[in-house]
C-alpha positions in Angstrom: 1.2 42.1 -133.5 -1.3 41.4 -130.4 2.0 39.7 -128.7 3.8 42.7 -129.3 1.4 45.2 -127.8 1.1 42.5 -124.5 4.8 42.9 -124.2 4.8 46.5 -124.7 1.8 46.7 -121.7 4.0 44.1 -119.0 7.3 46.7 -119.2 4.6 49.8 -117.7 4.4 50.6 -114.4 0.6 51.8 -114.6 -1.2 53.2 -112.1 -5.3 52.5 -112.0 -6.2 55.9 -112.6 -3.5 55.9 -115.7 -5.0 53.0 -117.4 -7.6 54.8 -119.7 -4.3 56.7 -121.2 -2.8 53.3 -121.9 -5.7 51.7 -123.1 -5.9 54.4 -126.0 -2.2 54.7 -126.1 -2.4 50.5 -127.0 -5.3 51.3 -129.5 -3.1 53.9 -131.4 0.0 51.1 -131.2 -2.5 48.7 -132.9 -3.6 51.1 -135.5 0.2 51.9 -136.5 0.7 48.3 -137.0 -2.4 47.6 -138.9 -1.4 50.6 -141.3 2.1 49.5 -141.9 0.5 45.4 -142.0 -1.7 46.3 -144.5 -0.4 49.8 -146.2 -3.1 51.7 -145.7 -3.1 55.3 -144.3 -4.6 55.7 -141.1 -2.8 59.2 -140.1 -6.0 61.0 -139.3 -7.6 58.7 -137.4 -3.9 58.4 -135.1 -3.7 61.9 -135.1 -7.2 62.4 -133.7 -6.8 59.9 -131.2 -3.4 61.1 -130.1 -5.1 64.6 -129.5 -7.8 62.4 -127.2 -5.1 60.8 -125.1 -3.2 64.2 -124.6 -6.6 65.9 -123.7 -7.2 62.9 -121.0 -4.3 63.2 -119.7 -4.8 66.6 -119.1 -7.9 66.1 -117.9 -6.8 63.4 -115.4 -3.9 65.5 -114.1 -5.6 68.6 -113.4 -7.9 66.9 -110.8 -5.7 63.9 -108.9 -7.1 63.4 -105.7 -4.7 63.3 -102.7 -5.0 59.5 -102.7 -3.9 59.5 -106.6 -1.0 62.0 -105.7 0.2 59.3 -103.2 0.0 56.5 -105.6 2.7 59.1 -107.8 5.3 59.7 -105.0 5.4 56.2 -104.4 6.1 55.1 -108.3 8.9 52.6 -108.5 10.4 54.8 -111.3 10.4 57.6 -108.9 13.8 59.2 -109.2 15.9 58.8 -106.3 18.2 61.4 -104.3 21.0 59.6 -106.3 19.6 60.4 -109.9 19.2 63.7 -108.9 22.8 63.9 -107.7 23.5 62.8 -110.9 21.8 65.1 -113.0 22.0 68.4 -110.6 25.0 68.0 -108.9 28.8 67.6 -109.8 31.8 67.0 -107.7 29.8 64.8 -105.7 31.7 62.9 -102.7 30.1 60.2 -100.8 30.5 60.4 -97.0 30.2 57.1 -94.9 29.4 55.8 -91.4 27.9 57.7 -88.4 31.3 56.9 -86.3 29.4 54.6 -84.2 28.4 51.3 -85.3 27.1 51.7 -88.4 26.8 53.2 -92.1 22.9 52.7 -93.2 22.4 52.8 -97.0 19.2 54.0 -96.8 20.5 57.2 -95.9 23.4 59.1 -98.4 25.4 62.3 -98.0 28.4 63.8 -98.9 30.4 67.2 -100.5 29.1 68.2 -104.1 29.0 71.2 -105.8 25.4 72.9 -107.3 26.8 75.5 -110.4 29.4 76.9 -108.4 28.1 77.0 -105.0 30.0 74.1 -102.5 27.1 72.2 -100.4 26.5 69.2 -98.3 23.7 67.2 -99.8 21.6 64.5 -98.1 18.9 62.3 -98.5 17.0 59.3 -98.1 17.7 56.8 -101.0 15.0 54.1 -102.1 16.9 52.4 -104.6 16.5 52.1 -108.4 15.2 48.8 -108.4 13.6 46.3 -106.7 16.8 44.7 -105.4 18.4 48.3 -104.5 15.2 49.0 -102.8 15.7 45.7 -100.8 19.2 46.9 -100.0 18.4 50.3 -98.7 15.2 48.9 -97.2 12.8 51.4 -99.1 14.8 54.7 -97.8 13.3 53.7 -94.1 16.6 54.5 -92.2 17.7 52.7 -89.4 18.8 54.8 -86.0 22.5 54.8 -87.7 21.3 56.6 -91.1 20.3 59.4 -88.9 22.8 59.1 -87.1 24.9 59.8 -90.0 22.9 62.3 -91.5 23.5 64.2 -88.3 27.4 63.9 -88.1 27.1 65.6 -91.9 25.2 68.7 -90.8 27.9 69.6 -88.0 30.7 68.8 -90.5 28.9 71.4 -92.9 28.4 74.2 -90.0 31.7 73.6 -89.2 32.8 74.3 -92.8 30.2 76.9 -93.6 28.6 75.1 -96.2 24.7 75.2 -96.8 23.0 71.9 -96.4 20.6 70.4 -99.0 18.5 67.9 -97.9 15.9 65.4 -100.4 13.1 63.3 -98.3 11.6 60.3 -99.6 10.8 57.8 -96.9 7.3 56.3 -95.7 8.9 57.0 -92.5 11.9 56.0 -90.2 12.0 51.9 -89.9 9.7 50.6 -87.2 11.4 47.4 -86.6 12.3 46.1 -83.5 16.2 46.0 -83.6 15.8 50.0 -85.1 14.0 50.9 -81.2 16.5 49.0 -79.1 19.5 51.1 -80.8 17.6 54.5 -80.1 15.4 55.2 -83.3 13.1 57.7 -81.5 16.4 59.3 -79.9 18.1 59.3 -82.9 15.6 61.5 -84.7 15.2 63.7 -81.8 18.7 64.5 -81.3 18.6 65.6 -85.3 16.0 67.9 -84.3 17.9 69.2 -81.5 21.0 69.9 -83.5 19.1 71.2 -86.6 17.3 73.7 -84.4 20.9 75.6 -83.8 22.7 75.2 -86.9 23.9 78.1 -88.1 24.2 77.3 -92.2 21.2 77.3 -94.4 19.2 74.0 -94.6 16.5 73.7 -97.8 14.6 70.4 -97.8 13.2 68.9 -100.8 10.0 66.5 -100.5 10.7 64.4 -103.6 8.3 61.6 -103.2 7.0 60.2 -99.8 7.7 62.8 -96.8 6.3 60.0 -93.9 6.2 61.4 -90.1 8.8 61.7 -88.0 11.5 59.3 -90.9 10.8 62.8 -92.7 11.1 65.7 -90.0 14.9 64.0 -89.4 16.1 65.6 -92.3 13.5 68.6 -92.8 14.0 71.0 -89.7 14.6 73.4 -92.4 14.9 77.1 -92.9 12.6 76.5 -96.2 11.0 72.9 -97.1 9.6 73.0 -101.1 7.5 69.9 -102.3 7.5 68.6 -105.8 4.1 68.6 -107.7 3.2 64.9 -106.9 5.1 64.7 -103.4 3.0 64.3 -100.0 4.1 65.2 -96.8 2.1 63.9 -93.4 2.5 62.8 -89.8 1.0 59.2 -90.9 0.6 57.4 -94.0 -3.4 57.4 -95.4 -3.2 53.4 -94.3 -1.8 54.0 -91.0 -4.1 56.9 -90.3 -7.4 54.9 -91.9 -6.5 51.9 -89.6 -6.6 53.9 -86.3 -9.6 55.8 -87.1 -11.9 53.3 -88.9 -10.2 49.8 -88.1 -9.9 50.1 -92.3 -7.0 50.6 -94.5 -9.3 50.9 -97.5 -10.9 53.9 -96.0 -6.7 55.6 -97.1 -8.5 58.1 -99.8 -10.6 59.2 -97.4 -8.0 59.6 -94.6 -5.6 61.3 -97.5 -7.8 64.1 -98.4 -8.5 64.8 -94.8 -4.9 64.4 -93.4 -4.2 67.6 -96.1 -0.7 65.6 -97.4 -0.6 67.4 -101.1 1.8 70.5 -101.7 -1.0 72.2 -102.8 -2.6 71.7 -99.3 0.8 72.8 -97.3 1.1 75.6 -99.3 -1.7 77.2 -98.6 -0.7 76.3 -94.9 2.4 77.5 -95.1 4.0 74.8 -94.0 6.0 74.7 -96.8 7.6 77.5 -98.9 7.2 76.7 -102.8 5.7 74.1 -105.1 8.7 72.1 -107.7 6.8 71.8 -110.9 6.6 68.2 -112.7 6.4 67.1 -116.0 2.6 65.9 -116.9 2.2 62.2 -114.8 5.3 62.6 -112.4 8.6 63.3 -112.2 9.3 59.3 -113.6 8.1 60.6 -117.0 11.1 63.1 -117.9 13.5 63.2 -115.0 16.2 65.6 -116.7 13.4 68.4 -117.2 12.2 67.8 -113.3 16.1 67.9 -112.0 16.1 70.9 -114.0 12.7 72.6 -112.1 14.5 71.6 -109.0 17.8 72.6 -109.5 16.1 76.5 -110.5 14.3 76.3 -107.2 17.4 75.1 -105.2 19.3 78.0 -106.7 16.5 80.8 -106.1 16.4 79.8 -102.0 20.0 79.3 -101.2 20.5 82.7 -102.9 18.0 84.1 -100.0 20.9 83.3 -97.2 23.7 84.1 -99.6 24.6 86.9 -97.3 22.5 86.0 -93.9 24.3 86.2 -91.1 24.8 82.7 -89.1 23.1 83.2 -86.3 20.3 84.9 -88.3 19.9 82.1 -90.1 19.2 80.1 -87.1 16.7 82.9 -85.7 15.0 82.6 -89.1 14.8 78.8 -88.8 13.4 79.1 -85.6 10.7 81.7 -86.6 9.4 79.6 -89.2 8.2 76.5 -86.7 7.1 79.2 -84.3 4.4 80.3 -86.4 2.9 77.1 -87.3 -0.3 77.0 -85.9 -1.3 80.8 -86.1 -2.5 80.5 -90.1 -6.2 81.1 -90.4 -7.5 76.9 -90.6 -11.2 77.6 -90.9 -12.6 75.3 -93.6 -9.9 73.0 -93.6 
């Protein structure tokens, strides 16, 4: 029986603050196995412990600290862009290449439909498993990836299609080759082109929204965040290393950076927070996708009858107002 429990433990990608939950869950499993083995009724004890698990789960997730939300945003089982495309969109036709020299698999994109609305969908793709994450460089795009994204955005504008971007990246790839190939210019070019695009751009931060690597797909009319995602100019570890020369101070940095959806909504940096199942999107991808779809349709509808010039002005005005809010107490 204990061997069965151990195997179950190994299959779970458990975060440190979740351990008390799973310890209780394992005890429940042991009780069930014991009751079955010895043919005794422990249903009342099991029900009581199940209620304790639910109460503890609610308590933990209602009082998450920023650095704990960072861990959820990076969870290896968190849904990827392709997961959301499979669950929300239909008729997806992936388009490849930057028309210069590469087809970066860290960024995917193409035509799709959300209900009857035709759109261009573009997103960072981390990979669904360790092998996929290696091939897709954990969503850290090279210059060719951002050039591909920019090409697809210009194509969407030509065809009068709204653009949806799904952001999930620790940041743009920082390697020497990427810098030699114009990483900064590729991101800056996207920002320049996106600032004037005359079709709506809706962005969802689905996991990590890291630095310029995220902003290269997020110069948008509306930015939405999943409940357990983060959006920042630098990772908490990077910030801690710079300020205190000590990456272990990342929890302090995460709190001070104001990187959670709740903090950024208060600052009017984002327009909406998309709810997730208790514990994170990886616990129920279908329910999460349904929530995202509702919010995407809601925000697409805002721009349905807006003139192209007004769409571009709306985006310009959105960024111009940043910094004008009252930020006392931050």
